[in-house]
Backbone as JSON, one array per atom type, in Angstrom:
{
  "sequence": "XXXXXXXXXXXXXXXXXXXXXXXXXXXXXXXXXXXXXXXXXXXXXXXXXXXXXXXXXXXXXXXXXXXXXXXXXXXXXXXXXXXXXXXXXXXXXXXXXXXXXXXXXXXXXXXXXXXXXXXXXXXXXXXXXXXXXXXXXXXXXXXXXXXXXXXXXXXXXXXXXXXXXXXXXXXXXXXXXXXXXXXXXXXXXXXXXXXXXXXXXXXXXXXXXXXXXXXXXXXXXXXXXXXXXXXXXXXXXXXXXXXXXXXXXXXXXXXXXXXXXXXXXXXXXXXXXXXXXXXXXXXXXXXXXXXXXXXXXXXXX",
  "N": [[0.63, -1.3, -0.17], [0.6, 2.25, -0.84], [1.42, 5.55, 0.87], [1.22, 8.74, 2.25], [2.93, 11.06, 4.71], [2.93, 13.97, 6.0], [5.13, 16.27, 7.18], [5.06, 19.78, 8.8], [7.08, 23.09, 8.5], [9.11, 21.6, 9.32], [12.16, 22.31, 9.92], [14.25, 25.43, 10.32], [16.3, 26.49, 7.68], [18.97, 27.82, 8.32], [21.08, 30.35, 6.11], [23.64, 31.75, 4.27], [24.19, 32.79, 0.95], [26.18, 33.33, -2.39], [25.34, 35.61, -4.49], [24.53, 36.67, -7.76], [25.67, 39.16, -8.42], [27.8, 38.61, -6.27], [28.0, 39.14, -4.02], [27.68, 38.74, -0.8], [24.93, 37.46, 0.86], [22.68, 36.77, 3.66], [20.11, 34.46, 4.16], [16.92, 32.51, 5.35], [14.98, 29.53, 4.9], [11.64, 28.14, 5.52], [11.22, 24.94, 5.63], [8.62, 22.69, 4.6], [7.82, 19.2, 4.26], [6.74, 16.6, 2.48], [6.22, 13.15, 2.7], [6.33, 10.28, 0.55], [5.53, 6.54, 0.15], [6.04, 2.97, 0.14], [3.57, 1.49, 2.66], [5.22, 0.2, 5.84], [5.72, -3.23, 6.83], [5.5, -3.97, 9.17], [5.35, -2.15, 11.47], [3.22, -0.5, 9.9], [3.77, 2.13, 8.57], [4.53, 4.67, 6.49], [7.22, 5.73, 7.15], [7.91, 6.14, 10.63], [6.93, 9.14, 12.58], [8.48, 10.83, 14.02], [10.87, 9.59, 13.56], [11.02, 10.19, 10.67], [11.27, 12.97, 10.9], [13.56, 13.32, 12.2], [15.77, 12.18, 10.51], [15.46, 13.55, 8.14], [16.49, 16.2, 9.08], [18.67, 15.39, 9.78], [20.26, 15.16, 7.52], [19.49, 17.9, 6.89], [21.28, 19.23, 8.59], [23.92, 18.23, 8.76], [27.63, 17.71, 8.07], [29.85, 17.79, 6.05], [33.13, 16.99, 4.45], [33.08, 17.67, 1.45], [31.73, 19.14, -1.09], [29.09, 18.64, -2.45], [27.96, 17.24, -1.53], [27.29, 18.29, 1.17], [25.57, 19.17, 4.21], [22.74, 21.51, 4.48], [22.39, 23.7, 6.23], [23.25, 26.54, 8.14], [24.93, 26.87, 6.28], [27.51, 28.72, 3.67], [26.49, 29.24, 0.51], [27.15, 28.08, -2.92], [25.62, 28.73, -5.56], [26.05, 26.57, -8.36], [26.4, 28.31, -11.81], [24.91, 30.14, -11.13], [25.71, 31.93, -8.8], [28.09, 34.64, -8.53], [31.72, 33.77, -8.43], [34.75, 32.05, -8.12], [36.27, 29.26, -7.42], [38.62, 27.52, -5.23], [39.85, 24.11, -4.67], [41.78, 23.21, -1.31], [43.19, 20.4, -0.72], [45.4, 19.03, 0.41], [46.16, 19.7, 3.17], [45.97, 19.0, 6.51], [43.13, 19.55, 7.15], [41.1, 20.48, 5.15], [40.31, 22.79, 2.49], [38.53, 25.77, 1.11], [39.08, 28.49, -0.86], [37.74, 31.17, -2.25], [36.92, 33.19, -4.25], [35.16, 36.69, -5.32], [33.76, 39.61, -7.07], [33.46, 41.22, -4.5], [34.85, 40.52, -2.56], [37.21, 38.02, -0.74], [37.24, 34.46, 0.68], [38.39, 32.2, 2.82], [37.99, 29.04, 3.89], [37.28, 26.32, 6.05], [36.19, 22.98, 4.31], [33.87, 21.95, 5.01], [32.28, 24.07, 5.87], [30.97, 25.15, 3.75], [28.59, 24.95, 1.1], [27.57, 23.11, -2.12], [25.76, 23.98, -4.39], [23.75, 22.5, -6.97], [22.1, 22.85, -10.21], [19.93, 24.65, -9.87], [18.39, 27.44, -11.36], [18.43, 29.68, -10.24], [18.16, 31.81, -7.48], [15.55, 31.24, -5.25], [12.37, 30.58, -3.57], [11.3, 28.59, -5.08], [12.88, 27.48, -6.69], [15.24, 26.74, -4.84], [13.48, 25.21, -3.04], [12.66, 22.95, -5.03], [15.14, 21.93, -5.19], [15.57, 21.07, -2.86], [13.93, 18.87, -2.03], [14.45, 17.06, -3.78], [17.2, 16.29, -2.78], [16.95, 15.48, -0.33], [15.17, 13.41, -1.1], [16.97, 11.74, -2.43], [19.02, 10.94, -0.31], [17.12, 9.91, 1.88], [16.0, 7.81, -0.03], [18.16, 6.29, -0.32], [18.55, 5.25, 2.55], [15.96, 3.87, 3.0], [15.64, 2.35, 0.9], [13.81, -0.11, 0.07], [11.17, 1.43, 0.21], [10.2, 2.81, -1.54], [10.59, 5.79, -1.64], [9.29, 8.75, -1.83], [9.83, 12.11, -2.14], [8.16, 15.52, -1.58], [8.74, 18.86, -1.36], [7.38, 21.99, 0.32], [8.52, 25.1, 0.2], [8.92, 27.98, 2.4], [9.24, 31.48, 3.36], [7.96, 32.39, 5.47], [7.92, 34.43, 8.08], [7.84, 33.21, 11.95], [5.95, 35.27, 13.94], [6.37, 36.88, 16.79], [4.37, 38.94, 17.73], [1.7, 38.75, 16.73], [-0.39, 40.62, 15.8], [1.14, 43.21, 15.18], [2.97, 45.51, 13.33], [5.67, 44.54, 10.97], [9.4, 44.1, 9.85], [11.4, 43.37, 7.12], [14.62, 41.72, 7.1], [18.41, 41.02, 5.95], [21.24, 39.6, 7.13], [24.7, 38.71, 7.65], [27.17, 36.73, 9.72], [29.52, 35.19, 11.73], [30.57, 33.37, 14.52], [32.98, 33.06, 16.26], [33.67, 32.03, 19.02], [31.36, 30.23, 19.72], [29.72, 27.15, 20.66], [27.99, 25.78, 19.14], [28.17, 24.0, 15.81], [27.78, 24.81, 13.49], [27.25, 27.6, 13.71], [29.87, 28.65, 13.84], [30.59, 29.1, 11.72], [31.93, 31.12, 9.53], [30.64, 33.57, 7.56], [28.38, 32.96, 7.45], [24.34, 32.94, 7.62], [21.5, 34.62, 7.85], [17.79, 35.4, 7.3], [15.61, 37.81, 8.44], [13.65, 39.44, 10.91], [12.16, 42.68, 12.36], [10.25, 43.85, 15.26], [8.34, 45.93, 17.15], [6.38, 46.61, 20.0], [3.72, 48.0, 19.69], [5.06, 49.73, 17.87], [6.11, 52.68, 15.7], [6.01, 52.53, 12.26], [7.41, 53.64, 10.75], [10.11, 53.97, 12.26], [10.72, 50.9, 12.24], [11.32, 50.39, 9.94], [13.46, 51.88, 9.3], [15.24, 50.77, 11.02], [15.5, 48.15, 9.88], [16.18, 48.59, 7.46], [19.1, 49.8, 7.89], [20.15, 47.47, 8.66], [19.53, 45.82, 7.1], [21.09, 43.55, 4.56], [23.8, 43.43, 5.58], [27.09, 42.87, 7.07], [27.93, 41.64, 9.72], [30.42, 42.61, 11.93], [32.45, 41.39, 14.32], [34.68, 43.5, 16.46], [36.91, 42.02, 17.53], [37.82, 40.44, 16.01], [39.02, 41.24, 14.02], [41.67, 42.04, 11.22], [43.28, 43.14, 9.62], [42.82, 46.28, 8.65], [42.24, 48.61, 6.19], [42.15, 50.87, 3.23], [40.42, 50.13, 1.62], [39.39, 47.79, 2.33], [38.78, 45.37, 4.68], [39.57, 43.1, 6.47], [39.05, 39.89, 8.56], [39.29, 37.4, 10.68], [39.92, 33.84, 12.23], [40.95, 31.46, 14.32], [39.54, 28.1, 14.76], [39.94, 25.46, 17.0], [39.41, 22.96, 16.29], [38.99, 22.99, 13.44], [39.92, 24.51, 12.13], [41.35, 27.49, 9.91], [39.09, 30.39, 9.6], [38.97, 32.74, 7.19], [38.04, 35.94, 6.19], [38.21, 39.01, 3.26], [37.12, 42.1, 2.89], [35.9, 43.95, 0.52], [35.24, 47.63, 1.27], [33.76, 49.41, -0.34], [31.95, 47.61, -1.85], [30.74, 45.87, -0.01], [28.05, 46.1, 2.64], [29.33, 46.84, 5.93], [29.06, 46.51, 9.42], [30.6, 47.21, 12.3], [30.94, 46.12, 15.18], [31.65, 46.32, 19.0], [31.3, 44.0, 20.13], [30.83, 40.56, 20.73], [28.96, 38.93, 17.9], [26.57, 37.98, 18.37], [22.87, 37.46, 18.41], [21.66, 38.6, 20.79], [23.78, 40.98, 21.25], [23.29, 42.07, 18.91], [20.62, 43.22, 19.14], [20.75, 44.77, 21.37], [23.04, 46.82, 20.66], [21.4, 48.06, 18.43], [19.37, 49.27, 19.91], [20.94, 51.08, 20.97], [22.13, 52.65, 18.8], [19.81, 53.88, 17.59], [18.94, 55.34, 19.42], [16.57, 54.23, 20.9], [13.7, 54.54, 23.33], [11.2, 54.13, 24.86], [10.08, 50.89, 24.79], [9.25, 47.56, 23.45], [10.81, 45.33, 22.31], [11.79, 43.14, 19.45], [14.08, 41.04, 17.94], [14.72, 39.07, 15.26], [16.79, 36.05, 14.67], [16.76, 34.79, 12.19], [13.7, 32.96, 11.24], [12.28, 32.2, 13.05], [13.07, 32.5, 15.93], [14.74, 34.74, 18.36], [16.02, 37.47, 19.97], [14.61, 39.24, 22.55], [14.16, 42.4, 24.16], [13.02, 45.11, 26.39], [12.5, 48.26, 27.5], [12.65, 49.27, 29.99], [14.26, 47.43, 31.03], [16.56, 47.61, 29.54], [17.63, 49.93, 30.31], [18.3, 49.82, 32.88]],
  "CA": [[-0.01, 0.07, -0.16], [1.12, 3.48, -1.12], [0.59, 6.48, 1.65], [2.14, 9.75, 2.47], [2.81, 11.41, 5.67], [3.42, 15.32, 5.96], [5.9, 17.33, 8.28], [5.01, 21.21, 8.51], [7.77, 23.73, 9.11], [10.29, 20.94, 10.19], [13.33, 23.11, 10.51], [14.76, 26.41, 9.95], [17.63, 26.55, 7.29], [19.47, 29.62, 8.1], [22.3, 30.04, 5.52], [23.98, 32.61, 3.35], [24.67, 32.49, -0.52], [26.83, 34.15, -2.92], [24.24, 36.21, -5.45], [24.43, 37.0, -9.07], [26.79, 40.37, -8.34], [29.1, 38.4, -5.99], [27.9, 39.45, -2.92], [27.05, 37.45, 0.32], [23.35, 37.45, 1.19], [21.85, 36.07, 4.29], [18.78, 34.21, 3.85], [16.41, 31.26, 5.89], [13.76, 28.97, 4.96], [10.97, 27.08, 6.38], [10.66, 23.78, 4.74], [7.71, 21.39, 5.2], [7.79, 18.14, 4.06], [5.75, 15.29, 2.12], [6.9, 11.86, 2.37], [5.45, 9.36, 0.07], [6.14, 5.43, -0.03], [5.4, 1.81, 0.74], [3.57, 1.39, 4.29], [6.04, -0.77, 6.08], [4.6, -4.35, 6.86], [5.29, -4.06, 10.7], [4.7, -0.84, 11.65], [2.09, 0.11, 8.9], [3.83, 3.45, 8.47], [5.69, 5.06, 5.52], [8.01, 6.29, 8.21], [7.56, 6.78, 11.79], [6.91, 10.92, 12.51], [9.69, 11.04, 14.68], [12.28, 9.38, 13.22], [11.6, 10.67, 9.08], [11.68, 14.52, 10.89], [15.17, 13.3, 12.54], [16.63, 11.63, 9.81], [15.48, 14.88, 7.41], [17.17, 16.87, 9.95], [19.93, 15.33, 9.93], [20.08, 15.39, 6.21], [19.97, 19.16, 6.04], [22.24, 19.84, 9.3], [24.99, 17.41, 8.39], [28.48, 18.45, 7.83], [30.94, 16.86, 5.25], [34.17, 17.8, 3.42], [32.39, 17.43, 0.34], [30.62, 20.52, -1.02], [27.68, 18.47, -3.24], [27.22, 16.27, -0.39], [27.51, 18.66, 2.61], [24.26, 19.74, 4.34], [22.48, 23.5, 3.77], [21.99, 24.71, 7.14], [24.26, 27.53, 8.43], [26.37, 26.78, 5.34], [27.85, 29.4, 2.7], [25.75, 28.29, -0.49], [27.62, 28.37, -3.62], [24.63, 27.95, -6.57], [26.39, 26.48, -9.65], [25.69, 28.74, -12.8], [24.05, 31.6, -10.78], [26.78, 32.66, -7.72], [29.29, 35.04, -9.18], [32.31, 33.65, -8.07], [35.58, 31.13, -8.83], [36.89, 28.69, -5.77], [40.04, 26.47, -4.97], [39.93, 23.29, -2.96], [43.08, 22.83, -0.81], [43.01, 19.14, 0.02], [46.68, 18.56, 0.89], [46.78, 19.94, 4.38], [45.13, 18.07, 7.4], [42.04, 20.29, 6.9], [40.47, 20.67, 3.75], [39.66, 24.22, 2.66], [38.54, 26.33, -0.24], [39.11, 29.33, -1.45], [36.46, 31.55, -2.31], [36.7, 34.9, -5.07], [34.13, 37.45, -6.06], [34.3, 40.82, -7.04], [33.5, 41.8, -3.4], [35.14, 39.72, -1.2], [37.59, 36.81, -0.65], [37.03, 33.86, 1.73], [38.77, 30.85, 3.01], [36.8, 28.53, 5.06], [36.72, 24.75, 5.89], [35.02, 22.46, 3.26], [32.52, 21.8, 5.37], [31.24, 25.46, 6.01], [30.52, 25.78, 2.01], [27.54, 24.11, -0.15], [27.67, 23.49, -3.62], [24.28, 23.72, -5.32], [23.64, 22.12, -8.17], [20.6, 22.36, -10.74], [19.31, 25.55, -9.67], [18.48, 28.52, -12.18], [18.3, 30.99, -9.33], [18.37, 31.7, -5.86], [14.27, 31.68, -5.08], [11.97, 29.76, -3.01], [10.7, 27.44, -5.84], [13.99, 26.63, -7.11], [15.65, 25.68, -3.42], [12.6, 24.02, -2.86], [13.14, 21.69, -5.46], [16.62, 21.22, -4.94], [15.77, 20.39, -1.19], [13.28, 18.11, -2.0], [15.42, 16.03, -4.47], [18.36, 16.31, -2.07], [16.43, 14.61, 0.71], [14.66, 12.08, -1.66], [18.16, 11.01, -2.65], [19.62, 10.49, 0.57], [15.92, 9.18, 2.54], [15.62, 6.56, -0.69], [19.35, 5.37, 0.61], [18.4, 4.42, 3.54], [15.1, 3.15, 3.2], [15.32, 2.01, -0.67], [12.73, -0.54, -0.37], [10.03, 1.55, 0.14], [10.03, 3.77, -3.06], [10.32, 7.01, -0.89], [9.36, 10.47, -2.51], [9.71, 13.52, -1.28], [7.56, 16.61, -1.84], [8.79, 20.0, -0.29], [6.75, 23.16, 0.16], [9.2, 25.96, 0.82], [8.67, 28.94, 2.87], [10.03, 32.22, 4.14], [7.09, 33.1, 6.08], [8.18, 34.48, 9.47], [6.6, 33.16, 13.13], [6.1, 36.27, 14.94], [5.51, 36.78, 18.37], [3.45, 39.94, 17.96], [0.77, 38.58, 15.52], [-1.15, 41.7, 15.1], [2.05, 44.66, 14.92], [3.56, 45.29, 11.84], [7.22, 43.98, 11.43], [10.14, 44.87, 8.71], [12.26, 42.55, 7.2], [16.18, 42.34, 6.76], [19.35, 40.02, 6.26], [22.61, 39.47, 7.58], [25.44, 37.69, 7.86], [28.13, 37.07, 10.54], [30.19, 34.13, 12.1], [30.47, 33.23, 15.91], [34.39, 32.72, 16.75], [33.89, 31.02, 20.28], [29.98, 29.61, 19.89], [29.63, 26.02, 21.12], [27.34, 25.23, 17.91], [29.39, 23.95, 14.88], [27.07, 25.9, 12.32], [27.77, 29.4, 14.27], [31.26, 29.05, 14.09], [30.77, 29.61, 10.54], [31.78, 32.56, 8.83], [29.62, 34.07, 6.58], [26.59, 31.93, 7.71], [23.31, 34.26, 7.6], [19.82, 34.83, 8.29], [16.37, 36.25, 6.99], [15.24, 37.98, 9.66], [12.62, 40.53, 10.96], [11.92, 43.47, 13.73], [8.97, 43.78, 15.56], [8.29, 46.43, 18.18], [5.46, 46.49, 20.27], [2.85, 49.48, 19.31], [5.8, 50.51, 17.33], [5.98, 53.31, 14.46], [6.29, 51.49, 11.24], [9.21, 54.12, 10.05], [11.23, 53.31, 12.71], [10.76, 49.26, 12.08], [11.87, 50.19, 8.5], [14.77, 52.58, 9.25], [16.53, 50.04, 11.38], [15.82, 46.95, 9.09], [17.04, 49.53, 5.99], [20.09, 49.63, 8.08], [20.67, 46.49, 8.85], [19.39, 44.78, 5.42], [22.21, 42.75, 3.84], [24.88, 43.72, 6.19], [28.0, 41.52, 7.26], [28.48, 42.08, 11.03], [31.6, 41.58, 12.53], [33.36, 41.39, 15.82], [35.87, 43.81, 16.19], [38.16, 41.46, 18.06], [38.11, 39.56, 14.92], [39.34, 42.37, 12.59], [43.3, 41.08, 11.52], [43.67, 44.3, 8.93], [42.43, 47.02, 8.11], [43.14, 49.12, 5.02], [41.02, 52.18, 2.99], [39.74, 49.84, 0.46], [39.59, 46.39, 2.76], [38.56, 44.82, 6.07], [39.91, 41.34, 7.0], [38.62, 39.34, 9.41], [40.13, 35.82, 10.71], [39.9, 33.44, 13.56], [41.09, 30.06, 13.88], [38.77, 26.78, 15.64], [41.17, 24.47, 17.33], [39.3, 21.47, 15.67], [38.24, 22.98, 12.44], [41.6, 25.11, 11.51], [41.24, 28.41, 9.72], [38.24, 30.81, 9.17], [39.36, 34.36, 7.02], [37.35, 36.75, 4.92], [38.66, 40.2, 3.47], [35.76, 42.04, 2.21], [35.7, 45.72, -0.11], [34.61, 48.36, 1.66], [33.06, 50.23, -1.61], [30.83, 46.74, -2.48], [29.42, 45.23, 1.01], [27.59, 47.08, 3.91], [29.95, 46.53, 6.9], [28.71, 46.61, 10.47], [31.23, 46.64, 13.16], [30.34, 45.86, 16.82], [32.95, 46.18, 20.02], [31.34, 42.73, 21.2], [30.41, 39.4, 19.85], [27.9, 39.36, 16.76], [25.09, 37.06, 18.47], [21.4, 38.7, 18.5], [21.7, 39.48, 21.94], [24.25, 42.05, 21.33], [22.81, 43.21, 18.14], [19.26, 44.02, 19.7], [21.7, 46.3, 22.27], [23.24, 47.34, 19.62], [20.06, 48.58, 17.44], [18.67, 50.2, 20.71], [21.64, 52.22, 21.5], [22.22, 53.34, 17.32], [18.57, 54.28, 17.2], [18.32, 55.9, 20.41], [15.34, 53.69, 21.42], [13.28, 54.77, 24.53], [10.28, 53.34, 25.54], [9.6, 50.02, 23.84], [9.52, 46.11, 23.93], [11.44, 44.87, 20.95], [11.96, 42.05, 18.97], [14.71, 41.27, 16.95], [15.12, 37.59, 14.99], [18.01, 35.34, 14.34], [15.92, 33.75, 11.49], [12.35, 33.3, 11.05], [11.18, 31.5, 14.24], [13.93, 32.57, 17.15], [15.45, 35.61, 18.33], [16.16, 38.21, 20.91], [13.7, 40.04, 23.19], [14.5, 43.03, 25.11], [12.25, 46.02, 26.74], [13.37, 49.53, 27.62], [13.03, 48.95, 31.78], [15.49, 45.8, 31.1], [17.83, 47.95, 28.97], [18.19, 51.06, 30.92], [18.94, 48.66, 34.09]],
  "C": [[0.94, 1.15, 0.17], [0.41, 4.63, -0.3], [1.76, 7.76, 1.52], [1.82, 10.2, 3.91], [3.23, 13.18, 5.47], [3.79, 15.67, 7.29], [6.05, 18.44, 8.24], [6.06, 21.57, 9.38], [8.59, 22.79, 9.93], [11.45, 21.43, 10.47], [13.39, 24.46, 9.92], [16.31, 25.93, 9.39], [18.12, 27.71, 7.18], [21.01, 29.05, 7.22], [22.61, 31.6, 5.01], [23.86, 31.62, 1.92], [25.48, 33.37, -1.19], [25.47, 34.56, -4.3], [25.28, 36.35, -7.02], [25.63, 38.31, -9.18], [28.38, 39.69, -7.25], [29.34, 38.54, -4.37], [27.58, 38.42, -1.75], [25.92, 37.93, 1.0], [22.8, 36.54, 2.42], [20.55, 35.35, 3.96], [18.59, 32.76, 5.02], [15.21, 31.04, 4.78], [13.2, 28.18, 5.81], [10.8, 25.97, 5.8], [9.64, 23.07, 5.45], [7.73, 20.81, 4.13], [7.03, 16.99, 3.4], [6.59, 14.38, 1.76], [5.97, 10.39, 2.0], [6.4, 7.7, -0.21], [5.43, 4.23, 0.49], [5.16, 1.99, 2.44], [4.41, 0.02, 4.86], [5.15, -1.78, 6.8], [4.62, -4.77, 8.11], [4.77, -3.53, 10.93], [3.42, -0.26, 10.96], [2.37, 1.53, 8.84], [4.75, 3.28, 7.4], [7.08, 5.15, 6.49], [7.64, 6.63, 9.4], [8.01, 8.46, 11.8], [8.28, 11.35, 12.94], [11.07, 10.47, 14.09], [12.44, 10.04, 11.47], [11.94, 12.53, 9.87], [13.41, 14.27, 11.59], [16.34, 13.02, 11.21], [16.6, 13.02, 8.28], [16.49, 15.99, 7.92], [18.6, 16.73, 9.81], [20.65, 15.38, 8.44], [20.65, 16.9, 5.91], [21.09, 19.67, 6.89], [23.8, 19.2, 9.11], [26.12, 18.11, 7.5], [29.64, 17.54, 7.41], [31.88, 17.43, 4.56], [34.03, 17.3, 2.22], [31.53, 18.31, -0.3], [29.56, 20.3, -1.58], [26.77, 18.04, -1.63], [26.51, 16.92, 1.26], [25.65, 19.19, 2.82], [23.93, 21.09, 4.33], [22.57, 24.15, 5.12], [23.38, 25.23, 7.65], [25.72, 27.0, 7.63], [26.54, 28.46, 4.41], [27.23, 28.82, 1.44], [26.63, 28.97, -1.87], [26.62, 27.68, -4.76], [25.42, 28.21, -7.91], [26.16, 27.29, -10.83], [24.81, 30.4, -12.6], [25.27, 32.74, -9.8], [27.77, 33.02, -8.73], [30.66, 34.95, -8.59], [33.62, 32.36, -8.61], [35.42, 30.69, -7.21], [38.23, 27.74, -6.58], [39.98, 25.72, -4.05], [41.31, 23.16, -2.92], [43.03, 21.61, -0.55], [44.2, 18.64, 0.45], [46.96, 18.56, 2.34], [46.02, 18.8, 5.25], [43.77, 18.36, 7.49], [41.68, 20.6, 5.73], [39.73, 21.77, 3.76], [39.17, 24.58, 1.34], [38.49, 27.89, -0.22], [38.1, 30.26, -2.17], [36.96, 33.02, -3.04], [36.01, 35.11, -5.21], [34.64, 38.55, -6.26], [34.16, 41.62, -5.83], [34.34, 40.98, -2.36], [36.4, 38.41, -1.71], [37.64, 35.88, 0.7], [37.84, 32.59, 2.01], [38.2, 30.12, 3.76], [37.15, 26.65, 4.78], [36.1, 24.16, 4.66], [33.97, 22.53, 4.03], [31.5, 22.82, 5.77], [30.5, 25.75, 4.84], [29.43, 24.67, 1.61], [27.59, 24.29, -1.24], [26.51, 22.82, -3.93], [24.12, 23.54, -6.72], [22.39, 22.04, -9.17], [19.67, 23.54, -10.57], [19.59, 26.84, -10.61], [18.6, 29.68, -11.41], [18.34, 30.8, -8.06], [16.8, 32.56, -5.63], [13.47, 30.52, -4.24], [11.71, 28.7, -3.56], [11.73, 26.84, -6.37], [14.81, 25.95, -5.94], [14.51, 24.97, -3.06], [12.81, 22.74, -3.84], [14.46, 20.9, -5.7], [16.24, 20.82, -3.43], [15.12, 19.2, -1.52], [13.9, 16.66, -3.06], [16.67, 15.46, -3.67], [18.25, 15.2, -1.15], [15.62, 13.51, 0.08], [15.74, 11.37, -1.72], [18.8, 10.56, -1.67], [18.39, 9.78, 1.82], [16.02, 7.81, 1.5], [17.07, 5.21, -0.12], [19.14, 4.58, 1.29], [16.87, 3.71, 3.38], [14.35, 2.83, 1.27], [14.31, 1.23, -0.9], [11.54, -0.18, -0.62], [9.69, 3.22, -0.78], [9.77, 5.09, -2.56], [10.43, 8.15, -2.06], [9.36, 11.54, -2.03], [9.06, 14.98, -2.24], [7.94, 17.93, -1.01], [8.06, 21.43, -0.75], [7.33, 24.12, 0.89], [8.53, 27.44, 1.27], [9.63, 29.79, 3.36], [9.08, 33.2, 5.15], [7.68, 33.21, 7.57], [7.3, 34.3, 10.85], [6.74, 34.37, 14.02], [5.4, 36.19, 16.12], [4.54, 37.93, 18.61], [2.65, 39.67, 16.65], [0.02, 39.68, 14.71], [-0.2, 43.16, 14.63], [2.6, 44.14, 13.45], [5.45, 44.91, 12.1], [7.89, 44.24, 9.82], [11.14, 43.64, 8.64], [13.72, 42.87, 6.67], [17.1, 40.8, 6.59], [20.72, 40.37, 6.9], [23.15, 38.42, 7.31], [26.59, 37.49, 8.79], [28.75, 35.65, 10.77], [30.64, 34.27, 13.83], [31.54, 32.8, 16.35], [33.9, 31.54, 17.83], [32.04, 30.07, 20.48], [30.32, 27.76, 19.74], [28.94, 25.05, 19.58], [28.13, 25.47, 16.58], [29.09, 24.57, 13.86], [27.39, 27.05, 12.66], [28.71, 29.69, 14.0], [31.83, 29.91, 12.34], [30.89, 30.81, 9.96], [31.36, 32.65, 7.48], [28.66, 32.91, 6.15], [25.91, 33.3, 7.97], [22.04, 33.96, 7.94], [19.2, 35.93, 7.3], [15.76, 36.32, 8.18], [13.94, 39.1, 9.55], [13.17, 41.19, 12.39], [10.59, 43.96, 14.09], [9.11, 44.76, 17.14], [6.72, 46.85, 18.54], [4.68, 47.84, 20.27], [4.44, 50.39, 18.76], [5.76, 51.64, 16.3], [6.82, 52.58, 13.47], [7.71, 52.28, 10.46], [10.23, 53.96, 10.87], [11.83, 51.92, 12.58], [11.86, 49.73, 10.86], [13.29, 50.9, 8.24], [15.7, 51.57, 9.76], [16.5, 48.49, 10.42], [16.4, 47.43, 7.65], [18.57, 49.26, 6.27], [20.75, 48.3, 8.19], [20.71, 45.1, 8.01], [21.0, 44.59, 4.53], [23.64, 43.11, 4.22], [25.72, 42.44, 6.8], [28.51, 42.15, 8.39], [29.55, 41.6, 11.5], [31.89, 42.4, 14.0], [34.52, 42.14, 15.49], [37.12, 42.96, 16.29], [38.86, 40.7, 16.71], [38.83, 40.1, 14.02], [41.29, 41.87, 12.45], [43.81, 42.17, 10.74], [42.31, 44.88, 8.47], [42.76, 48.49, 6.95], [41.76, 50.26, 4.61], [39.94, 51.52, 1.9], [39.17, 48.28, 1.02], [39.39, 46.27, 3.93], [38.87, 43.66, 5.96], [39.57, 40.89, 8.06], [38.99, 37.67, 9.22], [39.66, 35.49, 12.22], [39.99, 31.96, 13.08], [40.37, 29.07, 14.98], [40.05, 25.92, 15.67], [40.87, 22.99, 16.83], [39.3, 21.74, 13.97], [39.27, 23.92, 11.38], [40.78, 26.65, 11.13], [40.12, 29.52, 9.06], [38.78, 32.31, 8.49], [38.41, 35.01, 5.79], [38.04, 38.36, 4.99], [37.24, 40.61, 2.5], [35.98, 43.57, 1.8], [34.64, 46.72, 0.59], [33.39, 49.0, 0.81], [31.68, 49.18, -1.68], [30.18, 45.83, -1.31], [29.31, 46.44, 2.17], [28.0, 46.38, 5.15], [29.78, 47.07, 7.8], [29.58, 46.32, 11.74], [30.69, 46.96, 14.51], [31.75, 45.92, 17.57], [32.44, 44.8, 20.72], [30.67, 41.57, 19.9], [29.16, 39.79, 18.84], [26.5, 38.4, 17.27], [24.11, 38.27, 18.52], [21.31, 39.05, 19.62], [22.49, 40.87, 22.12], [23.87, 42.79, 19.95], [21.55, 44.11, 18.74], [20.18, 44.97, 20.4], [22.05, 47.15, 21.32], [22.46, 48.81, 19.03], [19.92, 49.5, 18.76], [19.27, 51.4, 21.15], [21.61, 53.2, 20.26], [20.85, 54.18, 17.39], [18.05, 55.34, 18.4], [16.77, 55.62, 20.94], [14.72, 54.29, 23.08], [12.45, 53.89, 25.31], [10.01, 52.26, 24.54], [9.56, 48.67, 24.5], [9.77, 45.37, 22.44], [12.02, 43.49, 20.87], [12.77, 41.72, 17.66], [15.03, 39.43, 16.66], [15.94, 37.15, 14.51], [16.81, 34.3, 12.99], [14.6, 34.09, 11.4], [11.77, 32.53, 12.27], [12.16, 31.79, 15.87], [14.03, 34.07, 17.16], [15.48, 36.62, 19.7], [14.74, 38.96, 21.59], [14.33, 41.33, 24.18], [13.18, 44.67, 25.08], [12.86, 46.97, 27.59], [13.67, 49.73, 29.03], [14.28, 47.91, 31.44], [16.82, 46.83, 30.54], [18.45, 48.75, 29.96], [18.41, 50.96, 32.54], [20.38, 49.24, 34.47]]
}
């Protein structure tokens, strides 16, 4: 018997991608999956709901030192035929790395921080959705080959808002967190599609803040290793994963430098100071479903 199961909004896929101008842009997708196949003769299910959720999330999250097989979450995406860049692989050392050159920047990263996507015409909800369903279907079919597994992905960029009746503004940003205990968050040049909300807030202020942050590469000042008129170069070394390096042209990138780490907790405090916010209940997300909250009474303590 053939049957189908669905698992809505299974995970948020935070990432960055190199666009057709060579810029690094943050993004997030919220995919839902329909998995079809033959019923297991013992359990009488296609795949157990909790099992298939874990399997798909593992496929999306995994880290491989192989560009095409690498997972999607918290990676820098190179979309073949669309991303304006050239890259060189270095597999001679103890840690495999990739050097990426675009008209806007130069990066050196561990291979497992980068995802190569083939078969997409561009960066869009539909194109990436088709890629996700093919990628997940191939991986699941290898694991459950006897079931004739088919996968459909309904991709979304719909934000999950804390204030359902308040206006919000969308922005993107990229960063890297040197000291994070999260494997993916350490990756230099991963990013997010995010939103800002203020309870009873002025839409003009929302839009001003979102415009200021949109497209930014947010940098921890402590990670800067060189500054010149044309470029800002950042770098750090992870004890197990090796070197993360990025040199960004000032003219072709929006660079925001913080005196602190670039976690969302510090970003929200930076925004409060930058825009001199007085009375507020402020939400700034890191991706589509989570983020930081701050109110004026706590901020002014």
